[in-house]
N, C-alpha and C positions, 0 to 999 in steps of 0.2 A: 425932782430938780436938785435936791440936796445931794443925792448920789452922783448925779452928773457933774456937779460942781466939785465933789470930792475926787472923782476920777480925773477931772481937768487939772486939779492941783497936782496929782501924781505925775501927769504928763508935763506939768510945768517944771518939775525937777529934772525930767528927762531932757527938756528943752534947755535947761541951764547947763547940763553936761554937754549938749550939742554945741551951744553957743560958746561955752568956755573953751572947748577944744578948737573951735573955729577961730576964735580970737587970739588965744595965747599959744596955741599949737604945741611946740616942743616943751614949753614951760609946764604944760599940763602933762605930768607923768602918770598916765593911767595905770601903767604896770605896777608902780609903787603903791598906788591907791588900792589896786586889786589885791596885792599881797597883804596890805594892812587889813583889808576887809576879810580876806580868806582866813588869815592866821590869828586874828584877834577879835574882830567884831562879829563875824558870822557865827563863831562858836557861842558868843553871848546871846545872839538872836535865837539860836537853836535851844540853848539851855533855858533861857527865859520863857520861850514858847512852850517847851515841853513840861515846864514846871508850873505853868499858869492854870492848869486844870488837872484834876485827878484822872489818871488814865484808867478807863474802863472798857468794856467790850465795844461800845459804839466808837470810841476813839481808835482802837486797834483795827476795827473793821474798815475804817476809811482808807488808810494807806494800802491795805490788802485789796480792797475793791479797786482802788486806783491802779494797782499793779495788774489785777485781773483784767480790767477793761483795756488797759494799755496793751497787754499781750493779745487779747482778742482782736483789737484794732490793728496791731502789728501784723498778725497772720492774714487778716483780710487785706491789708495794704500790700503785703508781700504777694498774695494771690493776684491782686489787680496789677501790680507792677510786672510780674512775670507774664501776665496775659497780654499786656499792651506795650511792653518795652523789651527790646532785644538786648540792648547793651547792659552788661552786668552792673556797671557803675550807675546807670539810670535806675536799675532795680534797687540798688542799695540806697540811693537818695530818696526815692519815693517811699520805700518801706520803712526807713528809719527816721528821716527828717520829719515826716508827717505826724509821728506819734510822740515826739519829744518836745516839751515846751519849757518856757522860762518860768518854772515853778517857784523859783526863789525871788529874784529881783522884781518880778512883776506880780506873780501870784500872791505872795505874802503881803505886800503893802496894799494891794487892791482888796484882799480878803479883810484886812484890818479896817480899811475904809468903808466897805460895804457891810461887814458883819461884826465889827468891833474886835478888840484884841482876843476875844474868846475863840476866834477862828484860828489863831496862830498854832495851837496845839495840833490841829488837823493839817494845816498847810506846811508846818515844819516837818511833820512825819512824812507827808507826801513828797516834799522836797528831798528828804533823805533817801527814800526808796527810788525816787526818780534818778538821783545821782548814781546809785548802784546800777540801775537799769542802763543808763547811758554809757557808763564806763565798762560795762560787761557786754551786754547784747549789742550796744551801739558800736563799740570797738570791733566786735566780731563781724558785724554786718558791713561796716565801712572798709574793713581790711579784707573782706570776702574770704576769710579763712586762711589768709596767707601769713598771718602773724599770730603769735601766742596770746591768749587772753588772760593767762594767769597773772602776768606782771601788771596789766591794767587793773585787774581786780584788786591786787595788793595795793596799788597806788590809791585806790579809793579809800582804803583804811589808813592811809597816811595823812588823810585830810583831817584837820582838827575838828571840823564840824561833826564828823562821824563819831569821834570819841566823846565830844561834848554831848551829843545826842544819846549815846549809850549810857553815859554817866547820869544824865538827867532822867532818863527812863528808869534806871536802877533806883535812884533816889525816890522817884515818884511812886513806883510800885512798892517801895519799902516804907512808904508813909513818912519819909524824912522831908521836912519843910525847910525853907530858907528863911533867914531873918529878914525883916522888913527892909533895913538899909541895903542888904546885899541884893535883894530882889529888885529894889529901885535902881541900883547901880546897873544891874543886868538889863533892865528895861531901857535905861539911857543908852547903853551900848547897842541894844537891839534896834532902837529907832535910828541911831546914827548909822548903823549898818544898812538899814533900809534906804535912807537918803543917799548914802554913798553908792549903793547898787544902782539906784535910778540915775544918778549923775554919770556913773561909769557906762551905763547902758546908752545914755545920750551921746557920750564921747565915742562909743563904739559905732553908733549910727552915723556919726559924722565921718568916721574913717571908712565906713562901708561904701564902696564905690561899685555901683551896679554896672558891670561891663558886659554881661551876657545873660539874656533871659531866654529860657526854653519854655515856650508857652504850653506845650503838652504836659511837661513835668510840673510847671507852675499850677496849671488848672487842676491837675490830679492831686497834687499835694494839698492845695487849699481846700479842695472838695472833701478830702479825707479828714483834714484837720477840723474844719468848721461845719461839716455836715455829717459825715459818717461817724466820727467819734462821739459827738453829742447824742446821735440817735442810738448808738451802741450803748452809751452810758445809761440813757433813759430806759432802754430795754432791760439791761441788767438790774438797774436800781428799782425797777417796778416790782422785783421779787424780794426787795430788802426794805426794812423800815429803819430810817435814820432820823435823828433830830434835824430840823430844818437847816440849822447852821452848818452841820456836818454835810448834809446833802448839797447845799449851795456851794460850800467850800470845795467839795470834790468836783462838781461840775466846772467851777471856775478854773481849777488847776488843770483840767483836761482841755480847756479851750484857749489857754494863754498862747502867745505867739511862739513860733518855732525856737528851740533852744539855740543859743549862741554857740554852744559846744559843738553843734553840727558843723560849723565852719572849721573849727580846730581839727576835728576828726577827718573831715573831707580833705583838708590841706595836708594833714599828716600822711594819709594814705592815697594822695593824688586822685581823689574821687570828685573831679569837677568842682573845685572849691568856689569858682566864680558863680556858677549856677546856684550852689547852696547859699552863697552870700546874698544873692538876689532874693531867694526864697525867704530867708530870715527877715530881710529888710521889708519886703512887701507884706509878709504876714503881720509885721508889727504895725503897719499902716491899716491893714484890713481889720485888725483887732479893735481899733478905736470905735468904729460904728457898731461892730459886732458886740462888744461889751456893753454898749449903750442898750442894745436890744436885749441882752441878758438881764440888765438891770430892770428894764421895763417888764420883762416876763416874770421875774421874781417878785416884783411889786404887785 
């Protein structure tokens, strides 16, 4: 009951963003808030999270395992997509959208809620490698090889969160600690970032208008996301020993709703953005009962 209430509170912030955008519309400048979060608060979140625990083998294993499971799931999804869909754009959507999730704005706060702030070092690292995956493999898949991938990869390293992560990891493995006041200030910025991300996500949901639903694509993507990927994860992790908090944080980040970035990439490369938008929105709704089941299972 405690975990369910905690998750409900997280969705309360999402609802605040939704209602705020609905009520004040143009006065709610989500673009400005996004920039504030990306360039100032998200780096604090990453820095605080990566400095919150000593990086050891189990910590490094988690993002690598996430990447490994994501690649396995991606190739399985690609095989399924090519087998059942003829349109190249449908293949791109099924293979890419199904394996990329909202690891930052949803994964990190729910991780803190369920597993305490000690989960942040795992979820922060997973979010970092997830960003690299989306802006490299994701760009390539959505563009279907028609556009260069180098520029997109370079753009990843223009993001402040990447450099904040690299700096924090360097300090961590060098056994350089932060002063208590500085660490507390970073924690304040980190929690502010989490709240802002949830509010922004709510505003995004309000702006998301489902104009077209493709049931075969929807059913396939949701089946891959919420059935195939967890089964693949459990199969892989059965050969690995991880601390419970690392194991559960990894599973959580694999089952979060579809990444909002999918809509941006689908729009950029004219890859049926209306369908991708519906996929992201519906996956966000399906995730609510699904995460409740996840909580019940880990308990």
